[in-house]
C-alpha positions, 0 to 999 in steps of 0.5 A: 444504490445501496453500498455494498459491504464486504466481510473482513477475514484474517490472513493466517494467524494475524489480527483483524482490527475493529475498524475495516473499510468494508464499503471500499471494495475488495482489498487487503491490508497489512500492519506492523507492530507498534514500534513505539512499544519498542521505544521508537514512538516517532519511528526515527530508528525504524526510519523507512519501509521499502518494497519492490512491487511487481506491476499487475500484468492484468488490469481492468478498472472499467476506465471507459465505463460510467463508474470506473475504479482506481487501482491502488498498491501502496506502503504507508505510515500511521499511528498506533491506532489501526483505525485510519490515522495513516497516510498511504504512500505508493502508486495508483492507476486509473487504467492508463499508466501508474503514478506516484501518490501520497493520500491522507485519509483524515484530510480526504487528500490525495497528492499525486504526481501525474504531470511529472512521474506518470509512466506507461509500460512499467514491470516493476516499481521500487517504493520507499516510505519514510516519515520526516517529522510528525507533519511530513513524509517522504515518498520515493518511487522508481519504475522499471521495464521488463529489461530492468532499465529505469523508465520515467523520472524517479520521484523523491518528494516531501509531502505535508500531512496532518499531524501524527506520532508515527508508530506502524507501517502498513501496505495494502492492495485495492481496486477502489470502488464508488458507491455505484460499483458492485463485486461483479462488475467485471473489474480486476487486477492480477499478477501483482506482488510485493517483493523485497520487503524490508524496514530499515533499522537506523541503529547507532554507528554501523549497527544497522539492518533490514527487518523483513516485514512479510506477513508470516514475520513477527514484524506484522501484527495485523493482516486481513482481506476485505472481500475474500471471494474477490481478493486473494493473497497467495505465496506469502513469505517473509519478503512478500506476497502475490495478490489478485482482485477479481470482481466477477 
């Protein structure tokens, strides 16, 4: 089967990079500006990104089909280049619960934690992505039910990755395909959102703050959708946005 190519379009007035994943199914990405240009070339000052994720209320990955998809909702850390030199830090689902995951694209390696941290019935998840050094990142994930009670074990892991000079944070939501999927296969992810988006600025002494990095803010340089007919990003604020992907 010929891989299906989906077009990439900008979100609002943000830029679209030369490199986009046009064959991976509908999704969207948001990248911050290059903090190295502000003198923080290793993200030791802007030292972690945070978000609360509203777990999608509707999810059909085609789990029982011949070619199921995987849902990803993720933060991430990367180099100054917006070309795949990055590590994803978030959660994923094949349709039977959600689990923390760290993915290094250059190594084609995904480290998940199904046996320890996988949950069913989550309403929200709090995610923290932080660089430790050029070859390690930290993932923190906590899941909560609709009553606000934490469920499952909190994830706090340090994961080895390919050497990188960290410079940007990113986030995305996707319903990852394989070569046999199409944009009309009936899969969907709806009712999801990023909320309470912030980047921690360490500063010196007590001089610290949290910087918003919603799409309208100056903290964001790149934001784009691949497959705008299938993927929608709505209610964009300084602290978050809603998203849906419907392949029909």
